[in-house]
C-alpha positions as CSV (number, residue, x, y, z in Angstrom):
1,M,-29.7,47.4,15.3
2,A,-30.3,43.8,13.1
3,E,-27.9,42.1,15.7
4,G,-29.7,43.9,18.5
5,L,-33.0,42.7,17.4
6,T,-32.2,39.1,16.3
7,A,-30.5,38.8,20.1
8,R,-33.8,39.8,21.6
9,G,-35.9,36.7,19.3
10,I,-37.3,39.2,16.5
11,D,-37.0,37.8,12.9
12,V,-35.3,40.4,10.8
13,T,-35.4,41.4,7.2
14,Q,-32.7,43.6,6.1
15,V,-33.3,46.3,3.0
16,E,-30.5,47.7,1.7
17,M,-30.6,50.0,-1.5
18,L,-26.7,49.8,-2.3
19,P,-25.2,46.4,-3.4
20,E,-23.9,45.7,-0.2
21,V,-25.0,46.3,3.9
22,L,-21.7,48.0,4.6
23,P,-20.6,50.4,2.2
24,T,-18.0,51.9,4.2
25,V,-15.8,48.9,2.5
26,D,-15.6,47.6,-0.8
27,V,-18.1,45.7,-2.0
28,D,-16.6,41.6,-1.8
29,L,-15.7,42.8,1.9
30,G,-19.0,44.1,2.6
31,A,-20.4,40.1,1.3
32,L,-18.9,38.5,4.4
33,V,-20.7,40.7,6.3
34,R,-23.9,40.0,4.8
35,A,-22.8,36.3,4.6
36,E,-22.3,36.6,8.7
37,L,-25.9,38.6,9.1
38,V,-27.2,35.4,7.0
39,R,-25.3,32.9,8.9
40,Q,-27.0,34.5,12.3
41,G,-30.7,34.1,10.4
42,V,-31.4,37.9,9.4
43,D,-32.9,37.4,5.8
44,V,-30.9,40.3,3.6
45,H,-31.9,41.6,0.5
46,T,-29.4,44.1,-0.9
47,D,-29.8,46.3,-4.1
48,A,-33.4,46.4,-3.2
49,T,-35.7,49.6,-2.3
50,V,-38.7,49.6,-0.5
51,T,-41.1,51.6,-2.3
52,G,-44.2,51.6,0.2
53,I,-45.1,51.2,3.8
54,S,-48.8,51.5,5.0
55,R,-51.2,49.6,7.8
56,A,-52.3,46.3,7.6
57,V,-55.0,44.6,9.6
58,Q,-52.3,43.3,12.1
59,G,-48.9,45.4,12.0
60,L,-47.6,46.9,8.7
61,F,-47.5,46.1,4.9
62,V,-44.3,46.7,3.0
63,E,-43.5,47.0,-0.5
64,G,-40.0,46.9,-2.1
65,R,-38.5,46.2,-5.8
66,D,-35.3,44.3,-6.0
67,K,-32.7,45.1,-8.7
68,A,-34.6,43.5,-11.6
69,G,-37.4,45.5,-10.3
70,A,-39.4,42.4,-9.2
71,L,-41.9,43.1,-6.9
72,L,-41.1,42.2,-2.6
73,V,-43.4,42.4,0.0
74,W,-43.5,41.7,3.7
75,N,-45.7,42.4,6.4
76,V,-44.1,42.9,9.9
77,D,-44.8,44.5,13.1
78,L,-41.9,47.2,13.3
79,V,-40.0,48.9,10.4
80,L,-36.9,50.6,11.3
81,V,-35.9,53.5,8.3
82,V,-32.2,54.3,8.4
83,V,-31.4,57.2,6.2
84,G,-27.9,58.5,7.5
85,V,-26.4,61.4,8.9
86,R,-27.7,65.2,8.0
87,P,-25.8,68.4,9.7
88,D,-28.4,70.2,11.9
89,T,-27.0,73.8,11.3
90,D,-30.1,76.4,11.0
91,L,-29.2,78.1,14.1
92,L,-25.7,78.6,13.0
93,V,-27.0,79.5,9.3
94,R,-29.6,82.2,10.3
95,A,-26.3,83.3,12.4
96,G,-24.7,83.6,9.6
97,A,-22.4,81.1,9.3
98,A,-20.7,79.7,5.9
99,T,-21.6,76.1,5.0
100,S,-20.0,73.6,2.6
101,P,-21.9,71.4,-0.1
102,R,-23.1,68.7,2.5
103,G,-24.9,71.4,4.5
104,A,-22.1,71.6,7.8
105,V,-20.6,74.3,9.1
106,V,-17.5,75.3,7.8
107,V,-14.7,75.2,10.4
108,D,-11.0,76.0,10.5
109,E,-8.9,73.7,12.5
110,S,-9.7,75.5,15.5
111,M,-13.3,74.6,15.0
112,A,-14.1,78.4,14.6
113,T,-17.1,79.2,12.5
114,G,-16.0,82.6,11.5
115,L,-18.4,84.3,13.2
116,P,-17.9,86.1,16.7
117,H,-16.9,84.0,19.9
118,V,-18.7,80.9,18.3
119,W,-17.1,77.5,17.4
120,A,-18.5,74.2,16.0
121,A,-18.1,70.5,16.5
122,G,-19.3,67.0,15.8
123,D,-21.6,66.1,13.1
124,C,-22.6,69.7,12.3
125,A,-19.5,70.8,11.6
126,V,-16.8,69.6,8.3
127,T,-14.2,67.5,8.9
128,H,-10.5,67.9,8.2
129,H,-9.0,65.2,6.9
130,R,-5.6,64.3,6.9
131,L,-5.7,63.0,2.8
132,L,-8.5,64.1,1.9
133,G,-8.4,68.4,3.1
134,T,-12.2,69.4,3.6
135,T,-14.6,67.0,4.1
136,Y,-17.8,65.6,6.0
137,L,-17.0,62.8,7.8
138,P,-19.1,62.1,11.1
139,L,-17.7,60.6,13.7
140,G,-17.9,59.9,17.3
141,T,-14.0,59.7,17.9
142,T,-14.3,62.8,15.3
143,A,-16.5,64.5,17.6
144,H,-14.6,64.0,20.7
145,K,-11.5,65.4,19.4
146,Q,-13.2,68.5,18.1
147,G,-14.8,68.7,20.8
148,R,-12.0,69.2,22.8
149,V,-10.9,71.7,20.5
150,A,-14.0,74.0,20.2
151,G,-14.4,73.7,24.3
152,E,-10.3,74.6,25.1
153,N,-10.9,77.5,22.6
154,A,-14.0,78.9,23.7
155,L,-11.9,79.4,27.2
156,G,-9.3,81.6,25.2
157,G,-6.7,78.1,24.3
158,R,-5.1,77.8,20.9
159,A,-6.0,74.2,20.4
160,R,-6.0,72.6,16.6
161,F,-7.4,69.7,15.5
162,A,-5.0,67.4,13.7
163,G,-7.4,66.1,11.2
164,S,-9.4,62.7,10.8
165,L,-8.6,59.5,9.1
166,G,-12.1,58.3,8.9
167,T,-11.0,55.4,11.3
168,Q,-14.0,53.2,12.2
169,V,-14.6,49.4,13.4
170,V,-18.2,48.0,13.6
171,K,-19.1,44.5,15.3
172,V,-21.4,42.1,13.6
173,F,-22.5,39.5,15.4
174,D,-19.1,37.3,15.6
175,L,-17.7,39.4,13.0
176,V,-15.9,42.5,12.9
177,A,-15.2,44.8,10.2
178,A,-12.7,47.8,10.4
179,R,-11.1,50.7,8.1
180,T,-8.7,53.7,8.0
181,G,-8.1,56.3,5.0
182,L,-8.9,55.3,1.7
183,R,-10.3,53.3,-0.7
184,E,-9.0,53.2,-4.3
185,H,-11.7,55.6,-5.6
186,E,-11.4,58.0,-2.6
187,A,-7.2,58.2,-3.1
188,T,-8.0,58.4,-7.2
189,S,-10.5,61.1,-6.7
190,A,-7.8,62.9,-3.8
191,G,-5.0,62.6,-6.4
192,F,-2.9,59.9,-5.8
193,T,-2.2,56.2,-7.8
194,P,-3.6,53.7,-5.7
195,V,-3.4,50.1,-6.1
196,S,-4.4,47.6,-3.7
197,T,-3.6,44.0,-2.3
198,T,-5.6,41.5,-0.4
199,A,-4.0,39.3,1.9
200,T,-5.9,36.6,4.6
201,P,-3.3,35.9,7.5
202,D,-4.0,34.2,10.4
203,D,-4.5,36.4,13.5
204,H,-1.9,34.2,15.7
205,K,0.2,31.3,15.2
206,A,-1.7,28.8,13.2
207,Y,-0.5,25.7,15.5
208,Y,-1.9,27.2,18.6
209,P,-5.3,26.3,19.1
210,G,-8.2,29.1,17.8
211,A,-6.3,30.7,15.0
212,T,-8.4,32.5,12.1
213,P,-8.0,34.4,9.0
214,I,-8.2,38.2,8.9
215,T,-9.0,39.5,5.3
216,I,-6.9,42.6,5.1
217,R,-7.2,44.9,2.1
218,V,-3.8,47.1,1.5
219,T,-3.8,50.4,-0.2
220,G,-0.9,52.5,-1.3
221,D,0.5,54.7,-3.4
222,S,2.0,52.7,-6.4
223,Q,4.4,55.7,-7.1
224,T,6.0,56.8,-3.7
225,G,4.7,53.4,-2.2
226,R,3.0,55.7,0.9
227,L,0.2,53.9,2.8
228,L,-2.8,55.3,1.9
229,G,-5.7,52.9,3.7
230,A,-6.7,49.5,5.0
231,Q,-9.9,47.5,5.0
232,L,-10.0,44.2,7.2
233,V,-12.8,41.8,8.0
234,G,-12.1,38.7,10.9
235,A,-13.6,37.2,13.6
236,R,-14.3,39.1,16.5
237,G,-11.5,37.7,19.1
238,A,-9.0,38.7,16.3
239,E,-8.3,42.0,17.2
240,I,-9.4,43.8,14.4
241,A,-10.6,47.2,16.1
242,K,-6.2,47.2,17.5
243,R,-5.0,46.2,14.0
244,V,-7.1,48.7,12.1
245,D,-5.8,50.9,15.1
246,T,-1.8,50.3,13.6
247,Y,-2.6,51.2,10.0
248,A,-4.3,54.4,11.4
249,T,-1.1,55.0,13.4
250,A,1.3,54.5,10.4
251,L,-1.6,56.7,7.8
252,F,-1.3,59.3,11.1
253,H,2.8,59.8,10.0
254,E,2.4,59.4,6.7
255,M,4.9,56.2,6.3
256,T,5.2,54.3,3.7
257,V,3.7,50.4,3.5
258,T,7.2,49.0,3.5
259,D,7.8,51.2,7.0
260,L,4.8,49.6,8.2
261,T,6.6,45.7,8.1
262,E,9.3,47.1,10.0
263,L,7.5,48.1,13.1
264,D,8.6,46.4,16.4
265,L,5.3,44.7,16.9
266,S,4.2,42.7,19.7
267,Y,4.6,38.8,19.5
268,T,3.4,35.5,21.5
269,P,1.8,32.7,19.6
270,P,-1.4,32.5,21.3
271,L,-1.6,36.4,19.8
272,G,0.2,36.9,17.5
273,S,3.2,36.1,14.8
274,P,6.4,37.0,14.7
275,W,5.3,39.1,11.3
276,D,1.8,40.3,12.8
277,A,-1.2,40.0,10.3
278,V,-0.8,43.4,9.7
279,Q,2.8,43.3,8.8
280,M,2.2,40.4,6.5
281,A,-0.8,41.6,4.5
282,S,1.8,44.8,4.4
283,Q,4.2,42.5,3.0
284,A,1.9,41.3,-0.1
285,W,1.4,44.7,-1.2
286,V,5.3,45.4,-1.3
287,A,6.0,42.2,-3.1
288,E,3.3,42.6,-5.7
289,H,3.9,46.6,-5.9
290,Q,7.2,47.8,-4.5
291,R,9.1,47.8,-7.5
292,D,6.7,49.8,-9.4
293,A,7.0,52.4,-6.7
294,E,11.0,51.9,-7.0
295,R,10.9,52.3,-10.5
296,S,9.1,55.1,-10.6
297,T,11.4,56.8,-7.9
298,L,14.2,56.0,-10.1
299,G,12.4,57.6,-13.2
300,Q,12.8,54.1,-14.8
301,P,9.9,52.9,-17.4
């Protein structure tokens, strides 16, 4: 919305309660997104909270506080309040469906609710995550896959939802940010022993004009070498969406980070390198952490 309103010639102030504007990636990667917003003219306030909105003589008067408690004030024409997603499950709850702690309806892999002849899918239902188990992760791609499973089973089929990895991507002006799988704190909570490496390979060969760096953070398990997640931030033309899909595919099939470095990926100088950017970032992880994984496998100290 900040991008869309700015493109319409509207001055935008963005107030974010969290340390960065994109909390689905690590804070330092979210800072890259904030920098792009600022570069495009958006007035960004992180670690800040809106405390009041009232009508003024002309427009609206907004009050807030920064992290230190200092007063923030704005006179504006329009306020857009973004508060996240909450499952709308009243009908199913009244019918007797069970819900998770987040309030989403509990379903199995067939999207069955446990109520006779009732299936649920999308933002009202829990998500079966391939690394976390049952969680709540409302995403459009997940809803589409769940919906197809629920619809087929409602007609007598035997489809199963294969599970989500939380793969997501967003364009912010000329920047794209994406992630799939787990960040370190999520992997630790799930019982893994994660370690991460950050690399900045170019999107294609530097000698071909227009090459731009991609910031890629790879997270893998220090004990087994298994790939656990990836986060990418780069220019709009750097194929960030397709590159995160390479990591998502590797995660789906439980590959190690080393396995990823050995994939036979396409190459031509205007579009990539003999080792693609996703592989160069993975090689950096292997160089830093694989020895620890090998020692663990061999039982060495």
